[in-house]
N, C-alpha and C positions, 0 to 999 in steps of 0.2 A: 512452536505453535501447538504441537501435539500435547506437550506437557501443560501448556496453558489451558487446553481443552479439558484435561483431567482436573485441573484446579477449578475451572468453571463448573464442571459437573459436581465437584465437592461442595461448591457454594450454591448448588441448586439453580444454576443459570442454564436455561434451555438454549443451546446453540448448536449449530451444525457448521461444518467446514467443508468447503469445496476447494481443492487444490488444482490449479490449472498449470500445466507444463509437465515436462518429463526430464529425466536425467539419470545418471548412473546410480543414484541413491534411491530411486523411486521404490524398488522392491524392498529395500531396507526400511523405508518410511512406512510402506504398507504393512510390513510385518510388525513394526513398532506400534502402529495404530491398533493392530489386532491384539498385540500383547497388552496394551493399555485398556483394552475393552472398548475401543472407540469405533469399531467397524461400522456400527449403525449410524454414527454421527459424522463420519468423514468420507467424502467422495473424492477419488482421484480421477480427474478427467483426462489426464495425459495431455498430449499435444492437441491444441485447438487452432483451427484456421485463424490467422491473424485478423481477418475481417469479422469474425464472430466473437472475439474476446469481449468487446464492449457489451454485446448482448448477454453474455454470461455475467458480467460484472453488475449490470443494472438489476439483475434478479436477486441480488444480495443487499443486505442492509449495511454492510461494512466491508472494507477492503483492508486486509492486514498484510504488511510486508515486514516480517520479523527477520531481517537480514543482519548478518555480521559485517557485510561490506556491500556498498552500492556506489554508483556515481550519481547520476540523476535518473532514477528509474522511470522509464517510459510507462510501464504498467501502472505505476502510482499516478502519474499525470493523466492517464486515460481514465482511471477510476474517478479521479476528481472531476474531470470533464463530463463524465457520465452522471455526476451528482451523487456519487457514493462517497461517504466520509471515509477517512483513512486513519489508521494507526500504523506507525512505522518505526523502525529503529532510528535512533539519532546518529546516523552515519552518512558519510559522503555528502552529496548535495541535498539530502532530505531536509536538513534544518533550514535551507534557503526557502523552503515552501511551507513546511508545517511549523506550528508553534509548539510550545512545551506540552500542551494538553493533548497533542496528537502524536507524541513521540515517547519511546521508552528506550532504555539502554539495551544494547544487544545482549540476549541471553537472560534478561531479567523476567523470568516466567511470572512471578507474582505481580509485578507492575503491568505486564501485558494483560494478564487475566483481569486485573483491577480496572484497567482502561476499557477493556471489552465489556466487563460487567456494568460499568457506569453507563455506557451507551445502550447496552441491551435493556437496561431497566428504565431508561428515560428517553422515550421517542422524541420529545421536544428537543432535548439536548443533541440527539442524533441529527436532527434536521438543522440545528444551529451549526453543528460541526461541518456538515456538508456544505453549507453556504460559506462559512469561514474558510474552508479549504479551497473552495472555488475562487473566492476573492484573492486569496494568497497566491494561487497558481496563475492568475490572469496575466501577470508579466511574462510568463513562460509559454504563452500561447504562440502559435505559428506566426501570426502577423506581427505580434510584438517582438518576437525574436528576430524575424526577418528584417524589421525596421532597424533594430539595434545592430544587426550584422551589417547592413548597408552603411549605416553611420560609421561603424568601426572600419570597414574597408575604405571608405572615403577618407577617413582620418589617416589611415596607413598610406594611402596614395599621396595625400598632401605632404605627409612627413617624408616620403621618399623623394618627392619633387624638390623639397627644400633641403635635403641632405647633401 
């Protein structure tokens, strides 16, 4: 993501980045951001209370999850639920939610920068993406998943009785 920020700057796209979370590599990422000259455009929030994550997400135009590995990322689903469009790597369960326009290959800095640039330059498309993401994520909402889980458990119980 930091390298994509450099590419966006090269393309004269005004963006800022807020990183939520913490980990063993945070100091390394902060140093890398400084080396790249991004200190004024990147904010490292660190750990944020779980109840206030959504409040931080809605303050931003876009949620980016440039991961090499994921299952079904809750943070991505929370961003979608908050009405924030998403760009994410096409790994794990992410392709179950996002379409091709919302995904990039892991580590593809140019593709990531291009997707961000496209949305940064077109507010209408940004709004369209937010609604498309929300519709795609609807089957993964709590009540929908709970209903599917109950159906699944009932089918298991019936199969066990007949076995």
